[in-house]
C-alpha positions, -999 to +999 in steps of 0.1 A: +306+857-631+274+838-628+253+827-657+222+850-655+200+823-668+211+799-641+206+825-614+171+834-627+161+797-628+173+792-592+153+822-580+121+806-595+122+782-566+136+749-556+109+728-574+115+745-608+153+743-603+154+707-594+131+698-623+155+717-646+185+698-632+168+665-637+161+674-673+196+687-679+219+663-659+251+672-678+248+710-671+271+723-643+254+754-629+275+785-630+267+806-599+300+823-594+296+854-572+258+850-573+240+870-546+218+845-528+217+861-494+188+847-474+177+826-503+154+796-496+173+767-512+160+739-489+166+706-507+180+722-538+201+700-561+234+719-563+256+690-570+287+701-589+275+737-590+301+764-591+293+787-562+328+802-558+327+835-539+288+834-539+270+853-512+250+827-493+249+843-458+218+834-439+207+812-468+184+782-461+204+752-475+191+725-451+190+691-469+205+707-500+226+685-523+261+700-527+282+670-535+314+681-553+301+717-554+327+745-556+323+770-527+358+784-524+357+818-507+319+816-504+301+837-478+281+812-458+278+831-425+248+820-404+236+797-433+215+768-424+232+737-438+215+711-415+214+677-432+231+691-463+252+667-485+286+684-489+306+653-498+339+663-515+327+699-517+355+725-522+351+750-493+387+763-490+387+799-476+349+798-472+333+818-443+310+794-424+311+813-391+280+806-370+266+783-397+243+755-387+256+722-399+237+697-378+241+663-393+257+676-424+278+652-445+312+668-451+331+636-458+360+643-481+353+680-481+382+705-486+379+731-458+415+744-461+417+777-441+379+779-439+364+800-411+340+779-389+340+802-359+311+792-336+296+770-362+273+742-351+286+709-363+267+686-340+263+652-356+283+661-387+304+637-406+339+650-414+355+617-425+386+623-446+379+661-446+408+685-451+407+710-422+443+721-426+446+756-411+408+759-406+395+780-377+370+761-355+371+781-324+341+776-301+325+751-325+299+726-312+311+691-318+287+669-299+283+637-318+306+649-346+327+622-363+362+634-374+379+603-388+411+601-410+409+639-414+437+664-419+439+685-388+473+701-394+474+737-383+436+735-374+425+758-346+400+741-322+402+763-292+374+761-267+352+737-288+323+720-271+327+682-270+312+652-252+314+614-251+298+611-285+326+632-302+350+611-322+385+620-334+402+590-350+431+583-372+436+620-380+467+638-391+478+661-362+506+686-359+529+685-329+535+718-310+569+732-320+567+767-306+545+798-307+541+813-341+543+779-358+511+763-369+500+732-350+468+714-341+455+736-314+430+722-288+438+747-260+409+750-235+393+717-246+387+688-222+397+656-239+385+633-212+353+620-227+362+623-264+365+590-283+400+594-297+427+570-307+457+567-284+483+584-307+459+613-313+452+617-276+489+617-267+497+644-294+468+666-284+476+664-247+512+672-255+501+702-275+478+715-248+504+710-221+532+728-240+509+757-250+497+761-215+532+762-201+542+788-226+513+811-218+516+806-180+553+816-183+542+852-190+545+851-227+517+867-247+490+843-257+486+863-288+520+850-300+502+821-317+484+841-343+461+821-364+464+830-401+426+837-406 
């Protein structure tokens, strides 16, 4: 559970919180399971904070510093994380559905099986992020940079992309049959995406095989995502 003193200090406001962090640089805030729903945490220094399973739905975290923060299983639905620094943050199993992540830095972040349904990742940096098994259905990826990331088993159906979207040097699963996890880009036009040749070939293969399977009369629900 969260340290009550840490929660109380955070609720005093960002200015008081950041001052306390500056004066106590070696303290790692314990905010496990803290209820911070709709909290105004704009620009808060939450580097290395433990926010596992915290309630942060609809929280204002734009420009917050969350480098190496622990956010496993955290509720971040509809949170505003625009411009937030989430480098090497641990977000496995977190719910980021409909979260706003414009220009967020998620380089090296662990998003294993995170739910990013309809999240807005325009301009975000996902370099070397772990998106294994993550759900990114209907996500906005305009200007998003996904380089050297792990996309194994990731679910990218019907994402919005354009010529400024980059997918480069990523680990991609080949389609091996329905019911088996693979990098799923069904319903996505790859034409304008800046993507390396091996990645494009694999994704086009996956889209083609999945489309053939579904058009053959098999149930599209056979590929059931684990989230």
